[in-house]
Backbone as JSON, one array per atom type, in Angstrom:
{
  "sequence": "MIIHTETQVNAPVDKVWGAYTSPEHITGWNFASDDWCCPSASNDLRPGGRYVARMEAKDGSFGFDFEAVYDEVIHHQKLAYTMGDGRKATVVFEAISETQTRVSVDFEAETMNQEEMQRQGWQAILDNFGRYAEALI",
  "N": [[-26.18, -6.76, 11.25], [-24.0, -3.7, 10.86], [-20.58, -3.03, 10.92], [-17.76, -1.51, 11.6], [-15.03, 0.41, 10.23], [-11.52, 1.4, 10.39], [-9.05, 3.75, 8.76], [-6.29, 6.1, 9.01], [-4.36, 7.79, 6.94], [-1.48, 8.93, 5.66], [-1.79, 11.31, 3.48], [-2.36, 13.37, 0.95], [-6.3, 13.75, 0.06], [-6.94, 12.46, -2.78], [-5.2, 11.38, -3.66], [-4.83, 8.84, -1.71], [-7.75, 8.26, -3.49], [-6.92, 7.64, -5.22], [-5.21, 5.63, -4.82], [-6.82, 3.44, -3.73], [-8.82, 3.21, -5.78], [-7.72, 2.49, -8.05], [-7.43, -0.25, -10.17], [-4.39, -1.37, -11.13], [-3.33, -0.35, -8.84], [-5.32, -1.34, -6.18], [-4.06, -4.04, -6.76], [-1.87, -4.66, -5.05], [-2.4, -3.78, -2.83], [-4.62, -5.41, -1.47], [-5.35, -7.39, 0.85], [-5.05, -8.8, 3.39], [-3.38, -10.25, 5.18], [0.56, -11.48, 4.54], [0.31, -13.87, 3.8], [-1.7, -13.86, 1.58], [-2.9, -13.16, -1.55], [-3.5, -10.31, -3.82], [-4.24, -10.77, -6.97], [-5.3, -10.01, -9.31], [-7.41, -7.31, -10.76], [-10.69, -5.27, -11.32], [-12.18, -2.4, -11.97], [-15.19, -1.32, -12.25], [-16.08, 2.34, -11.69], [-18.24, 3.35, -11.7], [-22.43, 4.61, -10.48], [-23.74, 1.33, -10.82], [-21.62, -0.08, -11.95], [-19.15, -2.51, -11.52], [-16.99, -4.12, -9.85], [-14.41, -6.3, -9.2], [-12.18, -8.43, -7.45], [-10.07, -10.34, -6.97], [-8.83, -12.7, -5.09], [-6.38, -14.48, -3.29], [-4.96, -17.25, -1.5], [-1.39, -17.56, -0.9], [0.09, -19.68, -1.09], [-2.03, -21.38, -3.0], [-3.91, -22.19, -2.03], [-6.15, -21.73, -1.36], [-8.84, -19.43, -3.01], [-10.33, -16.38, -3.88], [-13.4, -14.99, -5.76], [-13.66, -11.48, -5.4], [-16.64, -9.53, -5.07], [-18.79, -6.97, -6.44], [-21.68, -4.47, -7.29], [-21.28, -0.95, -7.51], [-23.53, 1.14, -6.0], [-23.39, 4.4, -5.13], [-21.1, 6.82, -6.3], [-18.75, 8.95, -5.2], [-16.76, 11.23, -6.53], [-13.64, 11.09, -4.85], [-14.91, 11.23, -2.23], [-16.53, 9.44, -1.81], [-18.28, 5.71, -1.64], [-20.32, 3.58, -2.26], [-21.65, 0.02, -2.1], [-23.21, -2.65, -3.47], [-22.31, -6.13, -2.21], [-21.45, -9.23, -3.71], [-23.25, -11.12, -2.6], [-25.61, -9.61, -1.92], [-24.68, -8.19, 0.6], [-24.43, -5.15, 1.86], [-21.77, -2.16, 1.65], [-20.09, 1.05, 2.8], [-17.83, 3.43, 1.85], [-15.91, 5.84, 3.25], [-14.35, 8.8, 2.06], [-12.12, 10.91, 4.23], [-10.96, 14.29, 3.91], [-8.91, 15.2, 6.46], [-6.9, 16.49, 6.34], [-4.8, 18.81, 4.63], [-2.97, 17.05, 4.17], [-3.42, 14.72, 4.94], [-5.65, 11.48, 5.47], [-8.8, 10.48, 6.22], [-10.12, 7.35, 5.81], [-13.17, 5.15, 6.2], [-14.99, 2.25, 6.52], [-17.61, 0.9, 6.92], [-19.87, -2.1, 6.56], [-21.99, -4.78, 6.42], [-22.27, -7.53, 7.82], [-21.35, -10.47, 7.49], [-22.68, -14.46, 8.1], [-21.17, -16.12, 8.62], [-19.11, -15.99, 9.9], [-17.76, -15.71, 12.95], [-18.11, -12.06, 14.05], [-16.22, -10.34, 15.42], [-13.85, -11.35, 13.81], [-14.5, -10.88, 11.23], [-14.67, -8.28, 11.68], [-11.49, -7.95, 12.19], [-10.31, -9.09, 9.92], [-11.19, -7.17, 8.19], [-10.6, -4.93, 9.04], [-7.21, -5.46, 9.05], [-6.97, -5.31, 6.26], [-7.44, -2.84, 5.59], [-5.56, -1.7, 6.72], [-3.48, -2.16, 5.6], [-3.68, -1.12, 3.16], [-3.46, 1.24, 4.26], [-0.89, 1.42, 4.92], [0.54, 0.93, 2.13], [-0.63, 3.38, 0.28], [0.64, 5.53, 1.76], [3.17, 4.54, 1.0], [3.54, 5.7, -1.65], [3.5, 7.91, -2.24]],
  "CA": [[-25.24, -5.87, 11.9], [-22.9, -3.13, 10.46], [-19.43, -3.42, 11.59], [-16.86, 0.15, 11.49], [-13.08, -0.33, 10.28], [-11.04, 3.2, 9.57], [-7.47, 4.28, 8.87], [-5.69, 7.52, 8.79], [-3.08, 7.79, 5.78], [-0.78, 10.16, 5.99], [-1.61, 11.27, 2.18], [-3.79, 13.84, 0.51], [-7.44, 12.24, -0.61], [-6.54, 12.98, -4.17], [-4.04, 10.16, -3.93], [-5.61, 8.32, -1.65], [-8.31, 7.54, -3.77], [-6.16, 7.15, -6.01], [-4.65, 4.01, -4.81], [-8.19, 2.97, -3.37], [-9.34, 2.88, -6.91], [-7.21, 2.02, -9.44], [-6.73, -1.73, -9.99], [-3.12, -1.39, -10.72], [-2.67, -0.19, -7.05], [-5.76, -2.29, -5.96], [-3.54, -5.34, -6.6], [-0.5, -4.13, -3.96], [-2.92, -3.96, -1.14], [-6.09, -5.45, -1.08], [-5.13, -8.74, 0.79], [-4.97, -8.72, 4.89], [-1.54, -10.67, 5.55], [1.63, -11.57, 3.28], [0.62, -14.73, 2.71], [-2.0, -13.77, 0.87], [-2.01, -11.91, -2.22], [-4.95, -10.01, -4.85], [-3.7, -10.82, -8.6], [-5.98, -9.36, -10.72], [-8.48, -6.5, -10.11], [-11.25, -4.78, -12.22], [-13.02, -1.72, -11.26], [-15.4, 0.2, -13.47], [-15.72, 3.29, -10.72], [-19.5, 4.53, -11.63], [-23.45, 3.72, -10.55], [-24.03, 0.23, -11.66], [-20.85, -0.26, -12.33], [-18.74, -3.53, -11.26], [-16.03, -4.21, -8.92], [-13.91, -7.56, -8.81], [-10.65, -8.31, -7.22], [-9.16, -11.92, -6.93], [-7.75, -12.85, -3.53], [-5.94, -15.87, -3.14], [-3.83, -17.7, -0.71], [0.21, -17.57, -1.91], [0.46, -21.36, -1.5], [-2.67, -21.78, -3.57], [-4.8, -23.94, -1.02], [-7.7, -21.12, -1.43], [-8.72, -18.31, -3.46], [-12.24, -16.34, -4.46], [-13.34, -13.37, -6.46], [-14.96, -10.5, -4.14], [-17.35, -9.12, -6.61], [-19.21, -5.77, -5.57], [-21.9, -3.79, -8.08], [-21.44, -0.04, -6.89], [-24.88, 1.77, -5.99], [-23.01, 5.19, -5.65], [-19.84, 7.23, -6.61], [-18.77, 10.51, -5.39], [-15.6, 11.03, -6.75], [-12.82, 11.63, -3.93], [-15.76, 11.12, -1.02], [-17.66, 8.18, -0.72], [-18.18, 4.83, -2.56], [-21.35, 2.26, -1.96], [-21.58, -0.41, -3.05], [-23.97, -4.3, -2.89], [-21.75, -7.39, -2.37], [-22.64, -10.12, -4.44], [-23.98, -11.69, -1.44], [-26.78, -8.85, -1.33], [-24.82, -7.33, 1.56], [-24.56, -3.3, 1.49], [-20.97, -1.72, 2.57], [-20.03, 2.23, 2.43], [-16.42, 3.42, 2.2], [-16.13, 7.52, 3.02], [-13.06, 9.62, 2.44], [-12.14, 12.26, 3.83], [-9.74, 14.9, 4.34], [-8.15, 15.53, 7.91], [-5.99, 18.19, 6.21], [-4.56, 19.08, 2.88], [-1.68, 15.41, 3.68], [-4.02, 13.29, 6.09], [-6.84, 11.53, 5.15], [-9.04, 9.15, 7.06], [-10.96, 6.12, 4.93], [-13.63, 4.25, 6.93], [-15.35, 1.49, 5.55], [-18.62, 0.4, 7.16], [-20.48, -2.97, 6.19], [-22.68, -5.52, 6.8], [-21.57, -8.44, 8.8], [-22.18, -11.82, 7.34], [-23.91, -14.66, 9.36], [-20.78, -17.48, 8.52], [-17.69, -15.87, 10.65], [-18.05, -13.93, 13.6], [-18.39, -10.07, 13.85], [-14.7, -9.44, 15.53], [-13.49, -12.35, 12.81], [-14.36, -10.18, 10.17], [-13.21, -6.53, 11.73], [-10.25, -7.68, 12.35], [-9.83, -8.9, 8.64], [-11.36, -6.44, 6.92], [-8.89, -3.74, 9.01], [-6.1, -5.89, 8.71], [-6.75, -4.95, 4.6], [-7.69, -1.23, 5.4], [-4.18, -0.97, 7.45], [-2.33, -3.04, 4.6], [-4.14, -0.14, 2.36], [-2.97, 3.07, 4.64], [0.93, 1.58, 4.7], [0.78, 1.35, 0.54], [-0.68, 4.55, -0.38], [1.76, 6.18, 1.95], [4.61, 4.28, 0.54], [3.37, 6.15, -2.89], [4.04, 9.3, -1.97]],
  "C": [[-24.11, -5.0, 11.13], [-21.66, -3.25, 10.97], [-18.68, -2.43, 11.05], [-15.62, -0.48, 11.57], [-12.94, 1.09, 10.09], [-9.17, 3.36, 9.55], [-7.38, 5.44, 8.82], [-4.57, 7.69, 7.74], [-2.67, 9.13, 5.68], [-0.64, 11.46, 4.38], [-2.53, 12.16, 1.95], [-4.78, 13.07, -0.6], [-7.39, 12.24, -2.22], [-5.53, 11.43, -4.94], [-4.21, 9.36, -3.44], [-6.49, 7.69, -2.06], [-8.11, 7.03, -4.65], [-5.81, 5.38, -6.13], [-5.7, 3.5, -4.66], [-8.84, 2.36, -5.13], [-9.38, 2.18, -8.19], [-6.54, 0.53, -9.83], [-5.12, -1.9, -10.58], [-2.47, -0.98, -9.33], [-3.94, -1.03, -6.45], [-4.82, -4.15, -5.32], [-2.39, -5.49, -5.39], [-1.14, -4.08, -2.78], [-3.94, -4.86, -0.83], [-5.93, -7.74, -0.09], [-4.92, -8.09, 2.76], [-3.84, -9.72, 5.24], [-0.57, -11.26, 4.22], [1.25, -12.94, 3.19], [-0.61, -14.94, 1.85], [-1.61, -12.89, -0.49], [-3.58, -11.78, -3.22], [-3.85, -9.95, -6.27], [-3.75, -10.19, -9.71], [-6.96, -8.58, -10.07], [-9.2, -5.48, -11.49], [-12.11, -3.61, -11.65], [-13.88, -0.51, -12.53], [-16.14, 1.44, -12.58], [-17.43, 4.14, -11.67], [-20.58, 3.46, -11.03], [-23.88, 2.55, -11.29], [-22.44, -0.45, -12.58], [-20.04, -1.72, -11.46], [-17.1, -3.75, -10.94], [-15.12, -5.84, -8.83], [-12.49, -7.54, -8.56], [-10.46, -9.82, -6.58], [-8.61, -12.18, -5.4], [-7.77, -14.1, -3.71], [-4.54, -16.32, -2.22], [-2.19, -18.06, -1.67], [0.16, -18.79, -2.11], [-0.77, -21.92, -2.22], [-3.57, -23.06, -3.18], [-5.98, -22.89, -0.84], [-7.48, -19.77, -1.98], [-10.48, -17.87, -3.25], [-11.82, -15.03, -4.76], [-14.11, -13.1, -5.0], [-15.56, -9.31, -5.56], [-18.4, -8.21, -5.97], [-20.0, -4.78, -6.97], [-21.9, -2.11, -7.14], [-23.02, 0.71, -7.18], [-24.39, 3.73, -5.99], [-22.13, 5.52, -5.5], [-19.64, 8.58, -6.94], [-17.66, 10.74, -5.33], [-14.55, 12.13, -5.37], [-13.38, 12.09, -2.6], [-16.2, 9.71, -0.45], [-18.28, 7.0, -2.2], [-18.99, 4.15, -1.87], [-21.59, 1.81, -2.59], [-22.5, -1.99, -2.44], [-22.22, -4.98, -2.94], [-22.73, -8.36, -3.33], [-23.31, -10.86, -3.4], [-25.44, -11.17, -1.47], [-26.67, -7.71, 0.04], [-24.25, -5.79, 1.09], [-23.0, -2.33, 2.36], [-20.57, -0.36, 1.76], [-18.41, 2.68, 2.92], [-16.41, 5.1, 2.14], [-14.07, 7.81, 3.32], [-13.21, 11.15, 2.66], [-11.4, 13.69, 4.67], [-9.68, 15.6, 5.1], [-7.41, 17.22, 7.27], [-5.63, 17.76, 4.49], [-3.03, 17.27, 2.59], [-2.03, 14.54, 4.48], [-5.46, 13.15, 5.33], [-7.81, 10.06, 5.43], [-10.3, 8.52, 5.82], [-11.79, 5.3, 6.38], [-14.32, 3.53, 6.11], [-16.66, 0.65, 6.86], [-19.28, -0.93, 6.09], [-20.92, -4.05, 7.01], [-22.12, -7.11, 6.88], [-22.37, -9.75, 7.95], [-22.57, -12.93, 8.24], [-23.0, -15.85, 9.65], [-19.55, -17.42, 9.42], [-18.43, -15.33, 11.78], [-17.83, -12.83, 13.54], [-16.79, -9.5, 14.31], [-13.73, -10.22, 14.4], [-13.05, -11.68, 11.47], [-14.2, -8.68, 10.5], [-12.69, -6.61, 12.2], [-9.3, -8.31, 10.7], [-10.09, -7.91, 7.96], [-10.54, -4.89, 7.19], [-7.46, -3.84, 8.73], [-5.78, -5.55, 7.06], [-6.53, -3.62, 4.58], [-5.69, -0.98, 5.83], [-3.03, -1.36, 6.58], [-2.4, -1.43, 3.7], [-3.06, 0.78, 2.74], [-1.48, 2.75, 4.19], [1.48, 1.39, 3.29], [0.32, 2.56, 0.06], [0.01, 4.93, 0.39], [3.36, 6.23, 1.27], [4.86, 4.96, -1.06], [3.75, 7.27, -3.15], [5.18, 9.99, -1.91]]
}
């Protein structure tokens, strides 16, 4: 099952791309709620390159490394990757205008959590990204 999430960011596509792909920015937005954080990230932005983001509860009760390998990278347009468990995801950056960008993420659902819970979690992260990227302008 493929789950779709998207957000519209009031920023040009080059700024949105940079905020989404730069490790120094990933740590500022890659979490679903204020009680979580992303203390570190690395991103080798090329086909075959590896993406790793550490995600942790701020109280230290839980944490994990989100890992993926890029299958396709089209600058300012698309990222396709395979997660550590073999699931696939695609991120599309669409310039709506010179000052607005739509970011959509489609990902294969995992089987441990309900579909709606997964959608809400990924959407919350994407919404957090949108707010972060807009604040950079």
